[in-house]
SETORLO-919434 format. One record per residue: residue in one letter; x, y, z of N, C-alpha, C in turn. Coordinates in steps of 0.02 Angstrom, whole numbers, plus 32768, in hexadecimal, padded with zeros to 4 digits. Layout:
<pts>
AXYZXYZXYZ
...
</pts>
This chain:
<pts>
M36806D9FC3CD36986D9FC41036D56DC9C417
D36D46DFAC44637106E26C44D37446E0DC47B
T37716DE8C46137A56DCAC49037CE6E00C4B2
Q37D56E37C49438006E6DC4B337E26E88C4F1
K37A26E84C4F937806E99C53737856E60C56A
I378A6E1EC554378D6DE9C57F37D16DDDC59E
R38016DE2C575384A6DCEC58938636DF5C5C6
P38556E32C5D3386C6E55C61038516E34C650
D381F6E0BC64E38056DECC68938336DAFC69E
F38606D9DC674388C6D64C68438D36D7BC691
P38E66D7FC6D139286D97C6E239656D78C6C0
V395E6D37C6B939996D10C69D39A76D27C653
L39766D40C62E39816D54C5EA39AB6D95C5E4
S39B16DBAC61C39DC6DF8C6193A216DEAC63A
K3A2E6DACC6483A736D9CC6663A9D6D83C62D
K3AD96D9EC6233B066D88C5F33B336D50C60B
W3B3E6D1DC5DF3B6B6CEBC5F13BA46CEDC5BD
N3BE06CF9C5D63C1B6D02C5AB3C0E6D36C577
G3BEB6D6FC58D3BE16DA9C5633BA86DA4C534
K3B806D70C5333B496D6AC50B3B076D57C531
Y3ACE6D70C5183A8E6D60C5393A7C6D18C522
P3A5C6CF2C54F3A4D6CAEC53C3A106CA8C50E
I3A146C75C4E339DD6C61C4BB39C96C1FC4D4
Y398D6C20C4F4397A6BE7C51D39456BBFC4F3
F395F6B87C4D639356B58C4AF39316B12C4D2
D392C6B13C51539246AD4C53838E36AD3C561
N38AF6AF0C54538736AF9C56C384C6ABBC578
A38536A88C54C382F6A47C55A384C6A26C599
C38866A37C5AD38A26A20C5ED38886A48C623
M38946A88C622387C6AB6C65238786AFBC636
T38436B22C64738406B65C632385E6B96C664
L386A6BD1C64E38866C08C679384D6C22C6A9
K38616C4AC6DA38336C60C70D382A6CADC706
P37ED6CC3C70337E36D0CC70137E66D2DC748
R37EE6D6CC74937F36D94C78A37B46D86C7B5
Q37776D80C78D37376D7EC7B237386D38C7DB
V37526D06C7C237526CC6C7E5377E6CC9C820
I37BF6CE6C81337ED6CECC84937D36D18C880
A37AE6D4EC87137946D7BC8A2375E6D58C8CF
A37336D30C8AE37026D0CC8D1371E6CDCC905
M37576CBCC8F137746C8CC92137986CB4C958
D37B76CEBC94637D96D16C97837A76D32C9A9
E376A6D43C99437366D5BC9C137256D27C9F8
Y37226CEBC9E237116CB5CA1537496CB3CA47
Y378B6CB2CA3037BF6CA8CA6037CE6CE4CA8B
T37B76D1ECA7637C26D5BCA9E37876D73CAC7
E37496D64CAAF370E6D82CAD436E66D4CCAFA
Y36E26D0ECAE136BD6CD9CB0936DB6C96CB02
P371B6C8FCB12373D6C4FCB0A37306C17CB3D
V36F16C05CB3A36D76BD5CB6E36B46B9BCB4F
C369E6B6BCB76367E6B2ECB6236366B3BCB50
G361C6B1ECB1835D86B22CB0635B46AE3CB1A
G356E6AE6CB1B35476AABCB2235416A92CB67
R35626AAFCB9A355E6A95CBDD354B6AC5CC10
S356E6B00CC1435666B30CC47352F6B62CC37
L351B6B8CCC6834E36BB8CC6034F56C03CC66
H35366C10CC6E354D6C57CC7635496C77CC2E
K354F6CBECC3135466CE4CBF535786CD3CBBC
M35B46CC7CBCE35E66CB7CB9835D46C73CB77
A35C26C41CBA135B26BFFCB8435746C04CB56
K35426C30CB6D35076C3ACB44351A6C5CCAFF
M354B6C85CB0235616CA2CAC035806C71CA93
V35A76C41CAAE35BF6C0ACA86358A6BE1CA67
D35586BD1CA92351E6BA9CA7934F96BCECA41
E34F36C0DCA4734D36C34CA1534FA6C35C9D2
K35396C3CC9D935636C41C99D35636BFBC97B
V356C6BC7C9A3356A6B7FC986352B6B72C960
A34F36B86C98434B16B7BC96334A96BA2C925
G34C36BDFC92234C56C0AC8E434E96BE8C8AF
S35236BCEC8B9354A6BACC88735266B71C86B
R35096B4AC89934E36B0FC88234A96B23C851
E34866B59C86334516B71C838346D6B8CC7F4
K34A76BA7C7F534C36BBFC7B734D16B83C786
F34E96B4BC7A434F86B11C77C34B66AEFC765
Q34846AF3C78C34446ADBC77834306AF8C736
K34326B3CC736341F6B63C6FD344E6B5AC6C2
F34906B53C6D134C36B4CC6A134B96B0BC679
L34A26AD6C69B34986A95C67A34516A89C668
G341E6AB2C67D33DC6AA6C66B33BC6A74C696
A33D56A67C6D333B96A35C70133746A4EC71B
K33486A22C72E33066A32C74733066A4EC78E
R33386A38C7B4333C6A4AC7FD33846A4DC811
H33906A79C84333D76A81C85C33ED6A45C881
E33C36A1DC89A33D969DEC8BD33F969ACC88D
E33EF69B8C84D340E698BC81C345B699BC80E
I347469CEC82E34BB69E3C82434E269CAC862
V3510699FC85635416985C887358469A3C879
F35A269C2C8AF35E769DCC8A6361B69A4C8B0
T364A699CC883367D6969C88536C3698EC87C
R36F76969C87937376987C86A37456991C821
N37276967C7F53735696BC7AE3704693AC78B
T37086938C74736E3690BC72136F268C1C734
T373468B2C74037476870C75837206858C794
E371B6884C7C336F8686AC7FF36AC6861C7F3
G3691688CC7C836486882C7B636396842C795
L36666831C763365E67F3C740366967B6C76F
N369967BCC79A36A76789C7CB366F677DC7FE
L365067B5C811361567B4C83F35E16789C821
V35CD6795C7E335986770C7C535AC6727C7BF
A35EB671CC7A5360366DAC79A360066AEC7D6
N361166CBC80F361666A5C84D35D366A6C876
S35A566D3C863356666D9C88B352F66B7C867
L352E66B4C82534F76694C7FD34FB664AC80F
D34BF662DC81534B665E5C82734C265B8C7EB
L350265B6C7D43513658DC79735216546C7B0
K350B6513C789351464CEC79E353664A8C766
K3551646DC77735756441C748354B6438C70A
G356D6443C6D1354A643BC690352D647AC676
D352A64AEC69C351364EFC68035456509C652
I352E6530C61F355B6548C5EE355F6596C5F3
V359B65B3C5EC35A665FBC5EA35C46609C5A5
L35A56631C58035BF6645C53D35DF6689C53E
T361C668DC520364166CCC51B365666D1C4D2
T36726712C4C13691671AC48036D86704C482
D36F76708C44A373C66EFC4443770672AC450
R37596763C4693783679EC472377A67B7C4B9
E376C678AC4EB3761679FC52C37A067B3C552
H379B67EAC57837CC67FEC5AC37D667BEC5DE
N380B67B7C5FA38156781C62837E1677EC663
S37C467BBC673379367C3C6A43754679DC694
N37456792C6533708676EC63F371A672EC622
L37556713C62F376A66D2C619378066A7C64F
I37AB66BDC67C37C86693C6B237956682C6E3
P376466A9C6F8372F6694C727370D6657C710
W36FD6651C6CD36DD6615C6B3370465D8C6B0
Q374765E3C6A4377565ACC6A4377A6590C6EA
M377E65BAC71A378065A4C76337406580C779
L37086599C76236C96578C77436C26533C753
N36E3652EC71436E564EEC6F6370664BCC720
G373E64D0C740376164A2C76D373E6495C7AF
K371C64C6C7C736FE64C1C80936B964A3C805
K369264B4C7D4364B64A1C7D436386478C794
G36656472C76336556451C725362D647AC6F5
I363464BFC6FB361164EFC6CD363264E8C689
N360D64E6C655362A64E4C61036306527C5F2
H366D653CC5DE3676657CC5BD367D6570C570
V36536591C54F36536588C502366065CFC4E5
V369165CEC4B436A5660CC49036826613C44F
V3664664DC4423647665CC400367D6683C3D7
H3696665FC3A536D0667EC37E36B066B0C34B
S36DA66E3C33E36C56719C31336BE6702C2C9
A3697672BC2A43693671FC25C36D5672FC23A
P36DE671BC1FD371B6727C1D8372F6773C1D6
D36FE679FC1D7370C67E8C1D237186805C21B
N371C67DBC24E372867EEC29136EC680AC2B5
T36B26804C2973673681CC2B7365467E0C2DA
F362067EDC30235FC67BBC32935D8678BC2F8
D35DC674AC30335B6671AC2D735786707C2F9
I3543672FC2ED35026723C30B34E166E2C2FE
E34ED66C5C2C434D56684C2AF34F6664EC2D6
K35386651C2DE355F661FC30335466623C34D
F353F6661C36735266666C3AC34E36649C3B9
E34B86654C38A34716639C393347365EDC38E
S34A265CFC36334A66587C35F34C36565C39D
L34E4658DC3C735006573C40434CF6578C43F
M349A659FC437346B65A6C46C34416565C473
N343C6550C4B7340F6517C4C533F8651BC50E
K33D364EEC52633B564F2C56733EC64F2C59C
N342664DAC590345964D9C5C3347F6519C5CA
V34776547C59C349A6587C5A1347A65B1C5D5
R349D65BCC60C348265E3C6473490662CC641
L34CD663AC62434E36681C625350B668FC5E6
V34FB66C8C5C5352366E3C5903547671DC5AD
S3588671BC5B435B16751C5D135E36769C59D
M35DA67A3C582360167BAC54A36196805C551
V364E680DC536366A6854C5333642687FC504
H362868B6C51C35FE68E0C4F136226902C4BB
T36576929C4CF36876941C4A236CB6928C4B4
A36F06909C481372B68E5C48F37676914C49C
N3790690AC4CE37CA6931C4D83802691CC4A5
L37F768E2C487382468C9C456382668F8C416
D37E96906C3F937E5692AC3BB37AF695BC3BB
G37896969C3EE3754699CC3F037116984C3D1
Y370B6946C3BC36CF6930C39936986927C3CF
T365B693CC3BE36246935C3EB35F368FFC3CE
I35E268D2C3F735B96899C3E4356F68B3C3DE
P35426891C3B734FC68A2C3B334D6688CC3F0
A34E068B0C42134CA6899C468347F688EC46A
K345668BCC44F340E68B7C45533F66875C435
E34136866C3FB33FE6828C3D8341467E9C401
I345167ECC417346B67B7C442343F67AAC47F
I343067E2C49F340767D9C4DE33C567BBC4CF
K33A467D1C498336267B1C48733676768C47B
I339A6755C45633A1670EC44633AD66E4C485
A33DA66FFC4B133E766DFC4EF33AA66D6C51A
H3383670CC52133466709C54B331366DAC52D
D331066D9C4EE32E166A7C4CD32F3665FC4DC
H33316654C4EC33466612C501334D6607C54D
G33336639C57133376632C5BA33766641C5DC
A33A56664C5B733E7666FC5D633EB66B9C5ED
L341666C6C6203424670CC634345A6725C60E
V34616769C60F349A678BC5E934BE67BDC615
M350067BAC615352867E9C63935596809C602
L355F684CC605358D6870C5DB35C5688DC5FE
D3603688AC5E4363E68ABC5FA363B68EEC5D8
G36286923C5FD361E6964C5DE36586995C5E9
A3692697BC5F936CB69A7C60A36DD69D7C5D2
Q36D569BDC59236EA69E6C55A36AD6A03C535
S367369F7C54F363B6A12C52A361B6A4EC552
A360D6A46C59035E96A79C5B7360B6ABDC5B8
P364E6ABFC5B7366D6B01C5B9366E6B27C575
H365B6AFFC53E36666B1BC4FB36276B23C4D1
K35F16B00C4E835B36B06C4BE35776B01C4EE
P35416B14C4D735036B0FC50234F46AC4C513
V34E36AB4C55034D06A70C56534906A78C58F
D345F6A50C57A341F6A4EC5A234116A06C5B0
V341F69EEC5EF341969AAC60333D06994C601
H33A469C3C60E335C69B3C60A334569A3C5C7
A335869D0C597334569C6C55033656988C538
L33A36979C54A33C5693CC53433A668FEC54F
D33886903C588336C68CDC5AF33A2689FC5C8
V33E168B9C5D0341A688FC5EB340F6881C634
D34276846C64B341C6832C6903450684EC6BE
F348E684FC6A634C8686AC6CF34F5688EC6A0
F351168C6C6BC353F68F4C6953574690BC6C4
A35B36902C6B335EB6917C6DC3614694BC6BB
L362F697AC6E0365B69ABC6C6369069C1C6F7
S36C669E0C6DC36FE69FDC70736FC6A4AC704
V36FB6A6AC73836F86AB1C73D373B6AD2C725
H37736AADC73137B36AC7C71C37BB6ACFC6D2
K378A6AB4C6AB378B6ABAC661375C6AEFC64B
M37416B17C67A37136B4CC66637206B8AC692
L37616B9BC69937776BD9C6BB37756BD2C709
G37636B9AC724375B6B94C76B37996B77C790
P37926B71C7D137C96B58C7F937D76B0BC7F0
T38146AF9C80138256AB3C7FD38006A8CC839
G37FB6A4AC82D37DC6A24C85F37916A2FC867
M37726A40C83037296A4EC832370B6A2EC7F5
G36CF6A09C80136AB69ECC7CA366369EAC7DC
V363669D7C7AD35F069D1C7BB35D86991C79B
L35AE696DC7C035876934C7A3353F6947C7A6
Y35206947C76C34D9694DC76634B96907C763
G348068FEC783345B68BCC782341468CAC788
K33E968A8C76233A268AAC76D3393689DC7B8
Y336768C0C7D5336268BBC81F334C6876C835
H33206856C81333096813C82A334167DEC822
L337167EFC7F533AA67BEC7ED33DF67CBC822
L33E5680AC83234116819C86B33FA67F9C8AB
E33BA67FCC8B7339A67DFC8F033AB6792C8F3
E33AA6772C8B933B7672AC8B834006719C8BE
L342B6746C8AD34746734C8B33487672BC8F9
A34B566FCC90234D266F6C9483503672CC954
P35116741C99235466773C9A0358C6757C98A
F35B66783C97435F56771C958362F6777C990
I363667B4C9A6366167C1C9E2363767DACA1C
V363E67BDCA57360D67C9CA8B363367E9CACA
G360A6809CAF336266826CB2E35FE6866CB42
G36236899CB59360568D9CB6F35DC68F7CB35
D35A56916CB423578693BCB1635516910CAE7
T355A68CDCAEB3532689FCABE34F96880CAE4
V34F46888CB2234BF6868CB4C349B689BCB76
S345E6889CB85343468B2CBB234386895CBFA
D34466856CC00344A6839CC41347267F8CC3F
S348F67E1CC7434AE679FCC7834B16787CCC0
T34AF6746CCC834BB6726CD0934F966F4CCFE
Y350866CFCD2E3541669FCD24352F666ACCF1
E34ED665ECCE334D6662ACCB834B76644CC78
Y349F6684CC793471669BCC44348866E1CC2A
T347C66EACBE73489672FCBCA344F6742CBA0
K343B6781CBA5340A679CCB79342867D0CB4D
F342967C3CB0C344967EDCAD9341D682ACACB
L343E6862CABA341B689CCA9F3406688FCA59
P33D968B9CA3D33C668B1C9F733FA68CCC9C8
P33F868C3C989342568E2C95A34196930C95C
P344F6956C95534926942C94134C16936C97C
E34A66942C9BB34D1693EC9F734EF68F8CA00
K34CA68C8C9F334E16884CA0235236873C9D5
F3534689AC9A2356D6891C97C35A768C2C98A
E359668F2C9B635CE6923C9C435E4691ECA0C
A361168ECCA11362668D9CA57365E690ACA6E
G365C6918CAAE3690693ECACE368D6988CABE
L36BF69A9CAD836C669F2CACE36D369FFCA83
Q36AE6A2BCA6736B36A37CA1E36E46A6DCA0D
N36F76A6EC9CD37236AA4C9B536F56AE4C9A8
Y36E46B05C9DF36B76B3FC9D836D06B75C9AB
A37136B84C9AE372D6BB9C98537276BA4C93B
G37356B61C930372E6B48C8EC36E56B4BC8CD
I36B76B3AC8FC36726B39C8E7365B6B80C8D5
I36706BB1C901365F6BF7C8F436816C10C8B7
G36C16BFEC8AA36E36C12C86C36C46BF1C832
S36AA6BB5C83936876B91C800364A6BBCC7EB
G36276BD7C81B35ED6BFBC80C36016C3AC7E4
A36396C5AC7F636506C93C7D336656C82C78D
A36806C44C78336936C2DC74236566C26C714
V361F6C0CC72F35E26C07C70A35CB6C4CC6F5
D35CB6C78C72335B86CBFC71235E16CDBC6D3
Y36226CCFC6D7364C6CEAC6A0363D6CC7C65E
V36376C87C65E362C6C61C62135EA6C75C604
E35B46C7CC62E35756C8FC616356F6CDAC600
K35996D04C61C359A6D47C60635B66D4BC5C1
V35E76D28C5B336076D26C56E35D46D02C540
G35B96CC9C55535856CA6C52E35A26C67C50D
R35896C2EC51A35A86BF2C4FE359C6BECC4AE
P35646C07C495355F6C08C44E35946C32C429
E35A46C6AC44C35DB6C93C432361F6C73C436
I36296C4FC47036676C2CC479366D6BF5C443
E363D6BD1C439363E6B9BC405364E6BBAC3C0
K362F6BEEC3AE363B6C0EC36E36876C25C364
H369E6C43C39B36DF6C60C3A037146C27C398
E370B6BEFC3BA373B6BB9C3B7373C6B9CC372
E36FF6B95C35136FD6B7BC30D37236BA6C2DE
K371D6BEAC2E637436C19C2BC378E6C10C2C1
L37A66C0AC30137EE6BFEC30C38026BBCC2F1
N37DB6B89C2F937E96B46C2E437F26B43C299
T37C66B6BC27737C66B6DC22E38096B90C215
I38206BC4C237385E6BE7C22538966BB3C22E
I38986B91C26638D26B63C27138CF6B28C243
T38926B0DC23A388E6ACFC20B38A26AE3C1C7
D38886B17C1AD389E6B31C16838E86B39C164
G39076B4EC198394B6B61C197397B6B24C19D
I39636AEBC1BA39916AB7C1C939806A75C1A1
K39426A72C183392C6A37C16B39576A1AC130
D39796A47C10C39A46A32C0D439EE6A2CC0E4
I39FF6A31C1253A466A25C1383A5969DDC129
P3A8D69CEC1093A9E698AC0F93AAB6961C13B
G3A8D6927C13F3A9968FAC17B3A6A690AC1AF
L3A42693DC1AE3A126949C1E339CE692FC1D6
K39B5690FC207397068F2C20039416904C23B
I390E6927C22938DE693EC26238B36904C27A
I38AE68F9C2B8388468C3C2D5383D68DBC2D8
G381068A9C2C737C868B8C2C937AE68D2C287
P377168E9C28937526905C249377F693BC230
Q37836940C1EE37B06971C1CD379169B7C1CE
E374B69BDC1D3372D69FDC1D237346A1DC217
P37526A58C21D37596A79C25F37196A81C287
G36E16A8BC26236A36A96C283368B6A56C2A9
S36AA6A1BC297369869DFC2BE36C669D1C2F4
R36F66A00C305372769F3C335372A6A2CC36C
G36F76A59C36B36F56A87C39C37346AB2C3A4
G374D6AB2C3E0378D6ADCC3EA37C96AB1C3F2
I37CA6A76C3D538046A4AC3DE38226A38C399
I38686A3AC393388B6A27C35738BF69F7C370
S38B869B7C36838E76987C37C39066969C339
F3948695AC33839676941C2FD39A46919C30E
T39B668EDC2DE39F668C8C2E23A2468E4C2AA
V3A6468D5C2B33A9468EFC2823AC868B5C276
E3AD568A9C2333B0B687AC2253B4D689BC22F
F3B7F6875C24C3BC06890C25A3BF9686BC23B
P3C036875C1FF3C3A6852C1D63C7F685DC1F3
K3C8A6896C2103CCE68A4C22F3CCD6898C27A
G3C9B687AC2933C9B686FC2DD3C7568A5C301
G3C5D6895C33F3C3868C3C3633BEF68A4C371
D3BC968C8C3993B8568B1C3AD3B5A68EAC3BC
A3B1F68DBC3CF3AEC690EC3DF3B04693DC416
H3B26691FC4463B3A6949C4813B726979C46C
D3B986966C43A3BCA6997C4213BA769D5C403
I3B6E69C9C3DE3B4869FEC3C03B2F6A2CC3F8
A3B166A0CC42D3AFA6A3AC4603B2E6A61C483
I3B6A6A41C48D3B9D6A62C4B43BBA6AA0C48B
V3BC46A92C4483BE06ACAC41A3BAE6B02C418
L3B6D6AF2C4123B3A6B28C40E3B3B6B53C44B
D3B406B32C4863B476B58C4C43B886B7FC4CA
E3BBF6B61C4B93BFE6B83C4C03C0A6BBFC48F
T3BF06BB3C44F3BFF6BE6C41D3BC86C1AC412
A3B886C04C4203B526C34C4113B276C3CC44D
N3B376C1CC4883B0F6C25C4C53AC76C10C4B9
I3ABE6BD9C4903A7D6BC0C4843A746B7EC4AC
A3A436B7DC4D63A356B43C4FE3A016B14C4E1
V3A156AD5C4D039E86AA1C4B739F36A62C4DF
R39CD6A32C4D039D469EFC4F039F169BDC4C1
S3A1A698EC4DA3A326958C4B23A2F6917C4D8
G3A2468E4C4B63A1E68A5C4D739DF687BC4C1
A39C1685AC4F43986682FC4DF3946684BC4FE
F394C6884C522391168ACC53C38E46881C568
C39016852C58C38DA6824C5B838AC67F9C58C
V38B767F1C54A388E67C4C52238BD6793C507
H38E36773C53339166744C51D38F96709C4F4
S38BC66F9C505389E66BDC4E3389666CAC498
W38836708C48638786719C43F38BD6715C41D
F38F26731C43C39356731C41C394F66EBC413
N394866C4C44B3965667FC44B39416654C415
Y3900665EC40E38DA6635C3DF38F46646C396
R39096684C38A39246697C348396D6693C342
K398F667BC37839D66676C37939F866BFC36A
C39DB66F0C38839F16732C3803A0C674BC3C9
E3A496765C3C93A676774C40B3A4A67B3C428
A3A4967ECC4003A33682BC41E3A1E685AC3EB
A3A006890C3FF39E968C6C3CF39F16906C3F3
V39E8693DC3CD39E9697FC3E839A1699BC3E3
R398E69C0C41A394A69DCC41C394C6A25C42C
A392F6A51C40039216A95C41038D56A9BC422
S38C76ABAC45638806ABEC46738746B08C481
L38386B20C46938286B69C46B37F46B7AC49D
Y37F36BB8C4B037BB6BD4C4DA37AD6C1EC4CE
L37836C3CC4F537666C7AC4E637956CB4C4E3
Y37CF6CAFC50838036CE5C50638376CDEC4CE
N38356CA4C4A938646CA0C47338506CCBC435
T38816CE2C40B38716D12C3D738866CF4C394
E386D6D19C35F387F6D05C31B38C76D0FC312
D38E66D45C32F392F6D50C32539556D15C344
E393F6CFCC37E395D6CC4C39D395D6C87C36F
A39226C7BC351391B6C42C325394B6C48C2EC
R39526C82C2CE39836C85C29339CA6C7FC2AC
K39DB6C9AC2E63A1E6C8FC2FF3A2D6C48C30C
F39FB6C21C3233A036BD8C32D3A116BB5C2ED
V39EB6BC5C2B939F76BA6C2763A3C6BB3C25F
D3A536BF1C2663A986C01C24E3ACD6BE0C278
A3AC36BDFC2BA3AF66BC0C2E43AF76B77C2DB
L3AB96B54C2D03AB96B0DC2C93ADA6AFBC288
G3AD16B20C2523AF46B11C2113B3E6B14C219
K3B556B44C23C3BA06B4CC2473BBC6B12C272
T3B926AFFC2A43BA66ACBC2D43BAA6A87C2B2
I3B776A77C28B3B756A38C2683BAC6A34C237
G3BBF6A6AC2193BF66A70C1E93C386A5DC208
L3C3E6A5DC24B3C7E6A4AC26A3C8669FDC26C
F3C4D69DAC2663C4E6993C2703C3B696DC231
T3C31698FC1F63C1C696BC1BD3C48697DC180
</pts>
């Protein structure tokens, strides 16, 4: 993959901060935006900045056409059977919450998750435990930090209604064996939902081939605008789900006593939508697909290998998750011992101030994992298609110098 042809598409990479170009390694949080996505959104605001789905004039019809086009792009991007299985949301969080609050879960039903879930796939089940008596059960990882398929299967029983798991963890980049998990769950009569925020932007995903029931993603993690996400659901299951947020555009008719809801996906897309965001999201799909997710996956593994080989022997540094970089995609998370004082946030601040390298520090919204292990915080470097081998080597050098200040 020729990153030198890709990088000029990202305006922020040509902007110097304190005399240095940025090295952006915070992609698991949010990716940068290419000119093509910005242009698509600008086109909406300058050429047809009107409401879609309601009016019949030419500009409104153009909005409808562009929105439909973006929906079809995500259908192909995810391998869905029909475009009606694509619901536009604000982010992965909203998609997961939509299913959690719309699925007809009853007292005593069990929801299984992994032990490295983002708060978005943890807190909804805790709240439903209090409201409905739903039981949330955690499948803890194997000693080598991989998914324990035997433990998972031993927890499956007739009361497990839903298996809701992070596909690729933002904690350490590890991808669970989703196809095997889905088959086991279906054999026991359970549905499966995947948090695909960290998988869909980085590797091929085919929801039909996986046979997954629900799949949520955030567009801001795949070069798209903020405030945009997608929920995929098998159509017959979307039909069965109760509406989550209701109002304009979700109904075909209403009286003072009666409401007739529209079919999916409309019944889940209440009110005036983020049309510019939806159109920009379609442009993001175009960009990612043009580069190719197989190529992105290989590129990230190459960069991860450079970084892992460069930092794994630093005294006091411990990489979180599987030790092989090929098992962690584009994420390198680690903790550091600080005999002279300091913490993960100090590492992130010094990297930013001295080398203009942007990383994440903290618990990455996976507080439960850190608290269970009595670990306060970690540092995470996360990669994407515009990052280079030279940046990876600069990170290794700068990290070594930074850690040396505290050890």
